C-alpha angles and dihedrals in degrees: 000000000000090000091058098047113106115085092088092050091057086059089049090057088055095043097047095068126049094019101042104031098039115016097036096048090044089056092046091048092051102037104029116211099328096089096049090109090059090061094045093049091045092057097043107042102049096059092082091063088050090052092053092053090047093048091052092050091052099050098036104031088220124143120235098268095036084062100039091046087066095059113122114261142072124329128212107202109318094331122080127220094272095057094047092045091053091050089050094051091047089064087080099033095080088072089074096055090041086062090051095051087048089053089053090053092049092051094049091047091056090049092047108019093180089074113068122234094247092056093050089052090049089052095045093053098061091037093062090041092057091049093054098033092089099002113142126205098266093052092049092049097048096045092047091054094047095050097051099037100070095043091049089057092047092049091051090053090051092050090055094042094054088068089069093055134073087264094065115149121236129216089242092058093050092045089051090051091052094049108105093201093065106099122231112242111256091233092063099038092102091052090048091054092049090047091052090052096046104037121078115010111347126206095260091046092053088052092047091051089076093064094050091051091049093046092047088057104248095133093039091054090047093052132206114329105258094150091232120147089250092052091047090053093050093045093050090048095052092043088054090052089050090052090056092046092052094042096050093046088049089057090053098050093039091055092047092047094049091046093052092047093050092048090050093047096045101041109021101035093048090056097041092246119150122180110238143152116334092343091065097101097044090048092049091049088063088074087068104032091049092051103036105018138259092298089068093068093081091047090049093050092050092046093045090051091056092045094052094039090051087055091051090048099048094037091054091047090054097041094052089057097040095052093042089051092047091049087051091051092055091046101253096118138008103249093185091058106090095213094048091046093049092051092050093048091049091050094050091045088068100030099058100048089051090050092047091051093049091050091052092051089052101045100026094191113103095185093053091046093050093048092050088051089049091056090052089048088057089053092050087054089066090059089047091053091053090051093047093052090050092049092048100047106024108030107028114104113241091239091062098049112135130227124279088253091060091048090051091055090045093054093045086054094048095045092048091055092048091049089051090055091050091049091049092053092047091050091050092050093047091052093053 
């Protein structure tokens, strides 16, 4: 089992970046401790939807869009409504990763001021392309783990160190933040919605989880679904391994998310500092310099670089597969043909970093770009919920049906995501 853990940690490398380092601290800086429960709920409830996608991949062997393309509803050409809707929403989603590649450029510029931000961005784009261009699963998994491990440890040290500074957190503040009945200030409601969408497992990350399970060999080891007692035993065993993979990775990104939020609420909010535009990196670094001292700025910058670059790396790895698969679903390529799939992945490995860089040069505000992407991520989660319900009640073999306790968690997850969407629409209408 330990040897086959890993797919969830690739997601963690993607999650612990834009959501945790930027959106979460922005929410903490604006709202203080009162919205801590939003972050905790965001990390915990969405994992059941991820499990349903993973379970379907294991017992069916289908890729994400092979599965979603079978949802009931109208088709336009070879692709059904779900595939086309996802492609439409993903027109805006690149803004988020454009903000991340801009953050990488800002960090490197602070480390080496002689090189301008635009040049660092232009260097980062082909660098991540070359890493994914022929990157296989094992390389992606190992590098993802290495990049988030060291920064997680450093962040934990900072969280402890802040208690020995004037910004120390009290038990009352944390209890207030975990109290659901404390309202979120109206002025930060939009940031809270974006943070809910982008923290924890996002819609695109749930969809990418399928590929990592397939490439790790979960479905291959399970074998074709013949409903025999031997197949049922193998399927249940590999689903159990997947549960552990998702649960342990959830612990990692939940801890990191909570830590970033608490640092933002205790240090930045108390001083009225909010990360924004080109001052994002220097403002975020205050979480470390104010808790550990000036010397910690260099450590933060190096660590933040690896966190954001790991997001670029794992996001690009997932996007190359998602878009290639979606293009296969609508009939533009043959995703099951290894040569056709490899060519498509290689093309997207260079196309998207160039697009992300261009978007950053145009908008120039990483925080704004990441939050807009977070709102779209929340919308994609609605599509993911529809798919997960279909997988659970229409495609799951009877022999693999879970307990009532699992179903309870699943419906709490689904209802929470739907309520988020309603809240997002209401907030948009009220602001008009």
